[in-house]
Phi, psi and omega in degrees: 000354187249038179067045182303310184296313182299319178297314177299317180295313179298317179298318178291340173266007173095005181254135173254109189246027186311315181293349176261356179257112180230155180213203182232127179286147176276333181305129178088353175277160179257123181259121176253130187248124175260104189101117186232042176280206185302314185287315181300321180290328175295321178290324177300319178298320177292317174304319179295324178299330177270005177084017179277155176268131187257132180228151180203154177236121176200104183285356184262352184258147177286156184300332181302323183295315177298317180296315183295332181256009177064041184251136173283118181272135176245141185263359173209157182289329179301313183291325180296312184293326177294332188268344191233139174271342180233124180240137176230131180259131183217047177233166180286155173272115173226181176298326180285334185256356179303125180052041179293326180263111184231179184301324178304309181291318179303320180290347178278344182299141189281332186070352177233143178285172183299333174275012178068020172284124178296123183228357180075185180239138185228128174236128180243120179262099178266010181242231181261142182305323184292355175288338180261132171284102190298323179292324178291320178295322176300318178293322183293322180292327179283342180270000000 
């Protein structure tokens, strides 16, 4: 994420451009998981390894699962999206979850880490494409 390819090419050409390669640290950022089953919890462990704060929404799991894994539980998607700059989707596509991620939720994302560092908003869909309202995502990418 820090211009690895560009840096590699420059180094091979004899230039050291480290000060021109910048990125965003994951440490201290908030990772929100939609679906906190086996895969969501595995992603949470990776996020924790990078120093991220873990949040999740999963209405089907008991509170004990969240407590045991040190995860902040959200009872609705709006508060999850308001709290996190990074969202990862890990839920089934059903009639209830079709286009569950829409412009309204995307617009709630803060774009700033807790220390007010601008880091943008990031959504990774590791589930089904139908979870995203494609027109709303396209508008968000264009803005």
